[in-house]
C-alpha positions as CSV (number, residue, x, y, z in Angstrom):
1,M,99.2,47.5,41.4
2,E,96.0,49.5,41.2
3,K,94.6,51.1,44.4
4,T,91.4,52.9,45.0
5,T,88.9,53.4,47.9
6,L,86.3,50.9,48.9
7,D,83.4,53.2,48.0
8,K,84.4,53.2,44.4
9,I,84.3,49.4,43.9
10,P,81.4,48.0,41.8
11,L,79.2,45.3,43.2
12,N,80.6,41.7,43.2
13,C,84.2,42.8,42.6
14,E,86.7,41.2,45.0
15,V,89.3,43.5,46.5
16,Y,91.8,43.3,49.3
17,I,92.1,45.9,52.1
18,E,95.3,47.9,51.9
19,S,94.7,50.4,54.7
20,I,92.0,51.9,56.9
21,E,92.4,55.6,57.6
22,C,89.2,56.3,59.6
23,G,89.2,57.9,63.1
24,N,90.1,55.6,65.9
25,G,86.5,54.9,67.1
26,I,85.3,53.9,63.6
27,K,88.5,52.1,62.9
28,N,88.2,50.0,66.1
29,R,84.6,49.1,65.2
30,I,85.6,48.1,61.7
31,F,88.4,45.9,63.2
32,D,85.9,44.4,65.7
33,M,83.8,43.3,62.7
34,G,86.8,41.4,61.3
35,I,87.7,43.9,58.6
36,T,91.5,44.2,58.7
37,E,94.4,45.0,56.3
38,G,94.9,42.2,53.8
39,E,91.4,40.8,54.1
40,K,89.2,40.1,51.0
41,I,86.0,42.1,50.9
42,V,83.2,42.1,48.2
43,P,80.5,44.7,47.9
44,I,77.3,42.6,47.4
45,M,74.3,45.0,47.7
46,K,73.5,48.7,47.9
47,S,70.6,50.1,49.8
48,P,67.8,51.7,47.8
49,F,69.3,55.2,48.3
50,G,72.9,54.0,47.7
51,D,74.1,54.3,51.3
52,P,75.1,52.1,53.1
53,T,76.5,49.2,51.1
54,A,76.5,45.6,52.2
55,Y,79.9,43.8,52.0
56,L,80.9,40.2,52.4
57,S,84.0,39.4,54.3
58,K,84.9,36.1,56.0
59,G,81.5,34.7,55.4
60,T,79.8,37.6,57.2
61,V,77.7,40.4,55.7
62,I,78.3,43.9,57.1
63,A,76.9,47.3,56.1
64,L,79.3,50.2,55.9
65,R,78.6,53.9,55.2
66,E,80.1,55.5,52.1
67,S,81.8,58.1,54.3
68,D,83.7,55.3,56.1
69,C,84.4,53.4,52.9
70,S,86.0,56.4,51.3
71,K,88.7,56.2,53.9
72,I,89.5,52.5,53.2
73,T,92.1,51.9,50.5
74,V,91.9,48.6,48.6
75,R,93.8,46.8,45.9
76,L,92.0,45.1,43.0
77,N,91.9,41.2,43.2
78,R,94.2,40.8,40.1
79,D,97.1,42.4,42.1
80,Y,97.1,39.3,44.4
81,A,97.0,36.7,41.7
């Protein structure tokens, strides 16, 4: 069971969200976008300067800042096989 933070995941690598440790305001916005514990999320594109990164979750593309992603713990896909 390998865990890391979302900001360290390479492009096109499927992971599952384990926990979200952001402040309540950011956490609520992330939840409003449909990003919750147990959801699959895939980083699909980085901006030219590396921040933010675009993620695919539930068929929707969202952009998250690296500072927020560093507070989101994820499990690698193989842990759910």
